[in-house]
C-alpha positions in Angstrom: 3.2 5.8 0.3 1.1 5.4 3.5 0.9 8.2 6.1 -1.8 8.4 8.7 -3.8 11.7 8.5 -5.5 11.9 11.9 -8.4 14.3 12.5 -8.1 17.1 15.0 -8.6 16.1 18.6 -11.7 17.4 20.4 -9.4 19.1 22.8 -6.2 21.1 22.7 -4.7 23.9 20.6 -5.5 24.6 16.9 -4.1 27.5 14.9 -5.6 29.0 11.8 -4.5 31.6 9.3 -4.9 32.5 5.6 -2.7 33.0 2.5 -3.6 34.4 -0.9 -2.2 32.6 -3.8 0.1 35.0 -5.7 1.5 34.8 -9.2 4.8 33.4 -8.0 3.1 30.5 -6.3 1.6 28.8 -9.3 3.0 26.9 -12.3 2.2 27.5 -16.0 -1.0 25.5 -15.7 -2.2 27.8 -12.8 -1.7 25.1 -10.2 -0.3 25.9 -6.7 3.2 24.4 -6.9 4.5 21.9 -4.3 7.2 24.3 -3.2 4.5 26.9 -2.5 2.6 24.3 -0.4 5.8 23.7 1.5 6.2 27.4 2.2 2.6 27.7 3.4 3.2 24.8 5.8 6.4 26.3 7.1 4.8 29.7 7.6 1.7 28.4 9.5 3.9 26.3 11.7 6.1 29.4 12.5 3.1 31.6 13.0 1.7 29.1 15.5 4.9 29.0 17.6 5.1 32.8 17.4 1.5 33.1 18.6 2.3 30.9 21.6 5.1 33.4 22.5 6.5 31.3 25.4 9.8 32.6 26.7 10.9 29.1 27.6 11.3 28.2 23.9 15.1 28.1 23.5 15.5 25.9 20.4 14.4 25.6 16.8 12.6 23.0 14.7 14.2 21.1 11.8 11.9 19.4 9.3 12.4 15.6 9.0 9.5 14.4 6.8 6.5 15.8 5.0 3.6 13.9 3.3 0.8 15.4 1.3 -2.6 14.2 0.1 -3.8 16.6 -2.5 -7.1 17.4 -4.2 -7.9 20.2 -6.6 -5.0 22.5 -5.7 -5.7 26.3 -5.4 -5.1 28.7 -8.3 -3.9 32.2 -8.7 -5.7 34.7 -6.3 -7.5 31.9 -4.4 -7.6 32.5 -0.6 -6.3 29.5 1.2 -7.4 28.7 4.7 -4.8 26.9 6.8 -5.5 25.1 10.1 -2.8 23.3 12.0 -2.4 21.3 15.2 0.0 18.8 16.9 -1.1 15.3 16.1 1.6 13.3 18.0 4.9 13.4 19.7 8.2 11.5 20.2 10.9 12.2 22.7 12.6 14.8 20.5 10.2 15.4 17.7 6.5 16.2 17.1 4.0 15.6 14.3 2.1 18.5 12.9 -1.1 18.1 10.8 -2.2 20.9 8.5 -5.3 21.3 6.4 -5.4 23.6 3.3 -8.9 24.6 2.3 -10.6 27.0 -0.2 -14.1 28.1 0.6 -14.3 25.8 3.5 -13.5 22.6 1.4 -10.2 20.8 1.9 -7.9 20.9 -1.1 -4.9 19.4 0.7 -3.9 17.5 3.8 -0.4 17.5 5.2 1.5 15.6 8.0 5.0 16.5 8.9 7.6 15.4 11.5 9.7 18.2 13.0 12.7 17.6 15.2 13.4 20.0 18.1 17.0 21.0 18.3 19.0 23.1 20.7 21.2 26.1 19.9 24.0 23.8 18.9 21.7 22.0 16.4 21.5 18.8 18.4 18.1 17.0 18.9 16.7 18.1 22.3 13.9 16.7 24.5 10.5 18.4 24.3 10.1 20.5 27.3 7.2 21.1 29.6 6.3 24.2 27.7 5.6 22.1 24.6 3.3 19.7 26.4 1.5 22.5 28.1 0.6 24.1 24.8 0.4 21.2 22.4 0.0 18.0 24.5 -3.8 18.3 24.7 -4.1 18.2 20.9 -1.6 15.3 20.6 -3.8 13.4 23.1 -1.0 11.0 24.0 -0.4 9.7 20.5 3.2 8.6 19.9 4.8 8.9 16.4 8.1 7.7 14.9 10.7 9.9 13.3 12.1 7.1 11.0 12.5 7.7 7.3 10.6 5.5 4.9 11.7 6.1 1.3 14.2 3.8 -0.5 17.6 4.5 -1.9 17.9 5.3 -5.6 18.3 2.3 -7.9 21.4 1.8 -10.0 19.4 2.6 -13.2 18.0 6.0 -12.0 18.4 8.9 -14.4 21.1 11.3 -13.2 21.7 15.0 -14.0 23.5 17.9 -12.2 21.3 20.0 -9.9 22.8 23.5 -9.2 22.6 24.8 -5.7 21.9 28.5 -5.6 22.7 31.1 -3.0 19.0 31.9 -2.8 18.2 28.3 -1.7 19.8 29.0 1.7 17.9 30.7 4.5 19.0 32.7 7.5 19.7 29.4 9.4 22.2 28.6 6.6 20.1 25.6 5.6 18.6 24.9 2.2 15.1 26.0 2.9 12.4 23.3 3.0 10.6 24.7 0.0 13.8 24.6 -2.2 13.9 20.8 -2.1 10.5 20.8 -3.8 11.8 22.9 -6.7 13.7 19.8 -7.8 10.5 17.7 -7.6 8.5 20.2 -9.6 11.3 20.4 -12.2 11.5 16.7 -12.6 7.7 16.3 -12.8 7.7 18.8 -15.7 10.5 16.8 -17.5 9.3 13.2 -16.9 5.5 13.6 -16.3 4.6 16.8 -18.3 1.0 17.9 -17.6 0.7 15.5 -14.6 -1.0 16.6 -11.5 0.3 15.5 -8.1 -2.2 13.6 -5.9 0.1 12.4 -3.2 3.7 13.4 -2.3 6.3 12.8 0.4 9.7 14.3 1.0 12.3 13.2 3.5 15.5 15.0 4.7 18.4 12.7 5.3 21.4 15.1 5.5 22.2 18.7 4.9 23.2 20.2 1.5 26.2 22.5 1.9 27.0 25.5 -0.3 30.0 23.9 -2.0 28.3 20.5 -2.6 28.2 19.2 -6.1 24.6 18.0 -6.1 23.1 15.5 -8.5 19.4 14.8 -9.1 18.4 11.2 -9.6 15.0 10.1 -10.6 13.0 7.0 -11.4 9.4 6.4 -12.7 7.3 3.4 -11.8 3.8 3.6 -13.2 2.2 6.7 -11.8 4.9 7.3 -9.2 8.0 9.5 -9.7 10.8 9.3 -7.1 13.4 12.0 -6.9 16.7 12.0 -4.9 19.2 14.8 -4.3 22.6 13.3 -3.7 26.1 14.7 -3.1 29.4 12.6 -2.8 27.3 9.5 -3.3 25.2 10.2 -0.3 21.4 10.8 -0.4 20.6 14.2 1.1 16.8 14.1 0.4 14.2 11.7 -1.1 10.8 12.5 -2.6 8.0 10.4 -4.0 5.1 11.8 -6.0 2.0 10.1 -7.3 0.9 11.8 -10.5 -2.6 11.7 -11.9 
């Protein structure tokens, strides 16, 4: 599970904010859950775009891939400092790097690929507005939007995974954080007491409200891989290294 975590450029835009870890953000061992990390990453990205407040922004962003390198994750009532910046671009997507820190010390590093889509939901080219605000930090670095995780093996364990109305957000998508619920649940089942040190999640296709979703998983040493499938098609893939 290799993903480059580039440091911030000496030039260009950075955005910082804070979140306090609440009771609903941690698991029974008082560890910030992966779905909570995903929410923080989504929130800081949205806050960054809102702070730019450019009227030329006419589309939306759809998450393609997230990768995490994790340290001693925050606990209940910790104050988490988040700093984010654009670390690379493609023709219709951009890479966002985010650092999570407590007391000035990094507790997690994230890199995510977001695809820019128009009002019809089709991938759209990044406009001049984007390069004006974020091009300096990207510093000309080009990134790929391809997916990296494998398909599930034939001997993967399978069980139903219920899709809840609360999983869907105002865009009628299963929210990014909801995919991590399945990862946390399967970690608790197959690697109880384990602590995630690295994780990645990729979105291949949308889950619809009427889909009959199955969770498939496989364990290889310290690595747990989880897939959500419907009608035999992989909708998301995740890989977690557990310490």
